[in-house]
C-alpha positions as CSV (number, residue, x, y, z in Angstrom):
1,X,35.4,-38.5,-16.3
2,X,33.7,-41.8,-17.1
3,X,36.6,-43.1,-19.1
4,X,39.6,-41.6,-17.2
5,X,42.8,-43.6,-17.8
6,X,41.3,-45.7,-20.5
7,X,42.9,-45.9,-24.0
8,X,40.8,-46.7,-27.0
9,X,41.4,-47.3,-30.7
10,X,38.6,-46.0,-32.9
11,X,38.4,-47.0,-36.6
12,X,36.9,-44.5,-39.0
13,X,37.5,-42.1,-36.1
14,X,38.0,-38.8,-37.8
15,X,34.6,-37.9,-39.1
16,X,30.9,-38.8,-39.1
17,X,29.9,-41.2,-36.3
18,X,33.5,-42.1,-35.7
19,X,34.6,-38.5,-35.3
20,X,31.8,-37.9,-32.8
21,X,32.8,-41.0,-30.9
22,X,36.5,-39.9,-30.7
23,X,35.4,-36.4,-29.5
24,X,33.1,-37.7,-26.8
25,X,35.6,-40.3,-25.5
26,X,38.3,-37.7,-25.1
27,X,35.9,-35.3,-23.3
28,X,35.0,-38.2,-20.9
29,X,38.6,-38.8,-20.1
30,X,39.9,-41.4,-22.5
31,X,43.0,-41.4,-24.7
32,X,42.1,-42.1,-28.3
33,X,44.0,-43.4,-31.3
34,X,41.8,-42.8,-34.4
35,X,42.3,-44.5,-37.7
36,X,40.9,-43.0,-40.9
37,X,41.6,-42.4,-44.6
38,X,40.5,-38.8,-44.2
39,X,43.7,-37.1,-43.3
40,X,42.4,-33.6,-43.3
41,X,39.6,-34.5,-40.8
42,X,42.1,-36.4,-38.7
43,X,44.5,-33.5,-38.4
44,X,41.7,-31.1,-37.7
45,X,40.4,-33.3,-34.9
46,X,43.9,-33.6,-33.5
47,X,44.2,-29.9,-33.2
48,X,40.8,-29.7,-31.4
49,X,41.4,-32.6,-29.0
50,X,45.0,-32.1,-28.0
51,X,47.5,-34.5,-26.3
52,X,45.0,-37.2,-25.6
53,X,44.3,-37.8,-29.3
54,X,46.5,-39.5,-31.9
55,X,45.7,-40.0,-35.5
56,X,46.8,-42.8,-37.9
57,X,46.2,-42.2,-41.6
58,X,45.4,-45.5,-43.3
59,X,43.1,-48.0,-44.9
60,X,41.4,-50.2,-42.2
61,X,41.3,-53.1,-44.5
62,X,45.1,-53.4,-44.4
63,X,46.4,-55.7,-41.6
64,X,49.5,-53.5,-41.1
65,X,47.3,-50.5,-40.3
66,X,45.6,-52.4,-37.5
67,X,49.0,-53.4,-36.1
68,X,50.3,-49.8,-36.3
69,X,47.3,-48.3,-34.5
70,X,47.5,-50.8,-31.7
71,X,51.2,-50.4,-31.4
72,X,50.9,-46.6,-31.2
73,X,48.3,-46.9,-28.4
74,X,50.5,-49.1,-26.4
75,X,53.7,-47.1,-27.0
76,X,52.1,-43.7,-26.4
77,X,49.6,-44.4,-23.7
78,X,50.9,-47.5,-22.0
79,X,48.3,-50.1,-23.0
80,X,44.8,-50.6,-24.5
81,X,41.5,-50.8,-22.8
82,X,39.0,-50.5,-25.7
83,X,38.4,-50.9,-29.4
84,X,35.7,-49.4,-31.5
85,X,35.2,-50.9,-35.0
86,X,33.2,-48.1,-36.5
87,X,34.7,-47.9,-40.0
88,X,32.7,-49.4,-43.0
89,X,32.5,-48.2,-46.6
90,X,29.8,-49.6,-48.8
91,X,27.7,-48.9,-51.9
92,X,24.0,-49.2,-52.2
93,X,22.5,-51.2,-55.1
94,X,19.9,-53.9,-55.7
95,X,21.4,-57.4,-55.2
96,X,21.4,-58.2,-58.9
97,X,23.3,-55.0,-59.7
98,X,26.1,-55.3,-57.2
99,X,29.6,-55.8,-58.6
100,X,32.3,-58.0,-57.1
101,X,34.3,-54.8,-56.3
102,X,31.3,-53.5,-54.3
103,X,31.0,-56.7,-52.4
104,X,34.8,-56.6,-51.7
105,X,34.6,-53.0,-50.5
106,X,31.9,-53.8,-48.0
107,X,33.5,-56.9,-46.6
108,X,37.1,-55.6,-46.6
109,X,36.4,-52.3,-44.8
110,X,33.6,-53.9,-42.6
111,X,34.0,-57.5,-41.6
112,X,37.7,-58.0,-42.5
113,X,38.7,-54.7,-40.8
114,X,36.8,-55.6,-37.7
115,X,38.4,-59.1,-37.5
116,X,41.9,-57.7,-38.1
117,X,41.6,-54.9,-35.5
118,X,40.2,-57.4,-33.0
119,X,43.1,-59.8,-33.6
120,X,45.7,-57.0,-33.3
121,X,44.1,-55.6,-30.2
122,X,43.6,-58.9,-28.3
123,X,47.1,-59.2,-26.7
124,X,46.9,-55.8,-25.1
125,X,43.3,-56.1,-24.2
126,X,43.9,-59.4,-22.5
127,X,46.5,-57.9,-20.1
128,X,43.9,-56.3,-17.8
129,X,40.6,-56.9,-19.6
130,X,38.7,-54.5,-21.8
131,X,35.9,-53.8,-24.1
132,X,35.3,-54.1,-27.9
133,X,32.4,-52.2,-29.5
134,X,31.5,-53.4,-33.0
135,X,28.9,-51.9,-35.3
136,X,25.8,-53.6,-36.7
137,X,22.9,-52.2,-38.7
138,X,19.1,-52.2,-38.6
139,X,19.2,-52.5,-42.4
140,X,20.5,-56.1,-41.9
141,X,17.9,-57.0,-39.4
142,X,15.0,-55.9,-41.5
143,X,16.4,-56.7,-45.0
144,X,16.5,-53.2,-46.4
145,X,16.5,-53.1,-50.1
146,X,19.8,-51.9,-51.8
147,X,21.8,-52.9,-48.7
148,X,22.8,-56.5,-49.5
149,X,26.5,-56.0,-49.4
150,X,26.4,-53.8,-46.3
151,X,23.8,-55.9,-44.4
152,X,25.7,-59.1,-45.1
153,X,28.9,-57.7,-43.7
154,X,27.1,-56.3,-40.7
155,X,25.5,-59.6,-39.8
156,X,28.9,-61.3,-40.2
157,X,30.3,-58.8,-37.7
158,X,27.4,-59.6,-35.3
159,X,28.1,-63.3,-35.5
160,X,31.8,-62.7,-34.9
161,X,30.9,-60.6,-31.9
162,X,28.8,-63.2,-30.3
163,X,31.4,-65.9,-30.7
164,X,34.3,-63.8,-29.4
165,X,32.1,-62.6,-26.5
166,X,32.1,-66.2,-25.4
167,X,35.7,-67.0,-26.2
168,X,37.2,-63.9,-24.7
169,X,35.1,-63.8,-21.5
170,X,37.8,-65.7,-19.7
171,X,40.2,-62.8,-20.4
172,X,37.6,-60.3,-19.1
173,X,37.2,-58.8,-22.6
174,X,33.6,-57.8,-23.4
175,X,32.4,-57.7,-27.0
176,X,29.2,-55.8,-27.8
177,X,27.5,-54.3,-30.8
178,X,25.9,-51.0,-31.4
179,X,23.4,-50.6,-34.2
180,X,22.8,-46.9,-34.9
181,X,20.4,-44.8,-37.0
182,X,22.1,-41.5,-37.3
183,X,22.1,-38.6,-39.7
184,X,25.5,-38.9,-41.3
185,X,26.9,-37.8,-44.7
186,X,26.3,-41.4,-45.9
187,X,22.7,-41.3,-44.8
188,X,22.2,-37.9,-46.5
189,X,23.6,-39.3,-49.8
190,X,21.3,-42.4,-49.5
191,X,18.3,-40.2,-48.8
192,X,19.0,-38.3,-52.0
193,X,19.6,-41.4,-54.1
194,X,16.6,-43.3,-52.7
195,X,14.2,-40.7,-51.3
196,X,11.2,-43.0,-50.9
197,X,13.2,-45.6,-49.0
198,X,14.5,-42.8,-46.7
199,X,11.0,-41.5,-46.0
200,X,9.8,-45.0,-45.3
201,X,12.6,-45.6,-42.9
202,X,12.1,-42.3,-41.1
203,X,8.3,-43.1,-40.8
204,X,9.2,-46.2,-38.8
205,X,11.2,-44.4,-36.1
206,X,8.9,-43.9,-33.1
207,X,11.0,-41.0,-31.8
208,X,10.5,-39.3,-35.2
209,X,14.0,-38.5,-36.2
210,X,17.4,-39.9,-37.2
211,X,19.9,-39.7,-34.3
212,X,22.7,-37.2,-33.8
213,X,26.1,-38.9,-33.9
214,X,27.5,-37.0,-31.0
215,X,24.5,-36.7,-28.7
216,X,22.7,-40.0,-29.4
217,X,25.2,-42.6,-30.5
218,X,28.6,-41.8,-29.1
219,X,27.4,-41.8,-25.4
220,X,26.2,-45.4,-25.9
221,X,29.6,-46.4,-27.1
222,X,31.2,-44.6,-24.2
223,X,28.9,-46.5,-21.8
224,X,29.9,-49.9,-23.4
225,X,33.6,-48.9,-23.0
226,X,33.2,-47.9,-19.4
227,X,33.1,-50.0,-16.2
228,X,29.4,-49.2,-16.0
229,X,28.7,-52.0,-18.5
230,X,31.1,-54.5,-17.0
231,X,28.4,-57.2,-16.8
232,X,27.3,-56.9,-20.4
233,X,28.8,-58.9,-23.3
234,X,27.5,-60.4,-26.5
235,X,24.7,-57.9,-26.8
236,X,23.4,-55.7,-29.6
237,X,22.2,-52.2,-28.5
238,X,19.9,-50.4,-30.8
239,X,20.6,-46.7,-31.0
240,X,17.8,-46.1,-33.5
241,X,15.0,-44.2,-31.9
242,X,13.0,-47.4,-31.4
243,X,12.9,-48.4,-35.1
244,X,14.0,-52.0,-34.4
245,X,13.4,-54.2,-31.3
246,X,15.9,-57.0,-30.7
247,X,14.9,-59.8,-28.4
């Protein structure tokens, strides 16, 4: 029970990587409040995970949704120990073809949502210390074509994470980043739209496959939320089969 007695808010926590994270955290002893626009997936997960799981239906880009999720965690479970900013919607297109709406979608659901959830969570996290896990992307580190909006938002999130790791250390709040390469519905859609880019990306993975959200990514998030990582902050952990090396 690596996360026993810890309460965690997970954005995008009903399906995909986020759903896998919610499931693994509860199995490892945590109490989870998941936020997602997918109400059907959220209700299904609530049936599966039972009393240690709560679901908030809402758009993560809205400040009130962040406040509601944090308030629910405090009122239901007595506090907050961790925050996972997993949610991020984006559209793939070459830079010259991206619309303002597509840029707004990526930054509002990615960077803005991350900032707002961190701001909402800070007062409760500061009570006894805690851990924030944000999400980066290898596509930003290598400059993957068609990923300008997504990559830009992800690097903004990494910059924010490094700054807050320094500023919040005095409150014993750790802030780290996970950069996954996992086979999700979004990756499947990308592989169908841009098959050559997908094949090229897969060929660069030394371990020869895209990761499984529940088996390969969620355990790393659980580690960063646990006391086992209490001396780590401001770091980016690559859960990508060795595709990218960060020094």
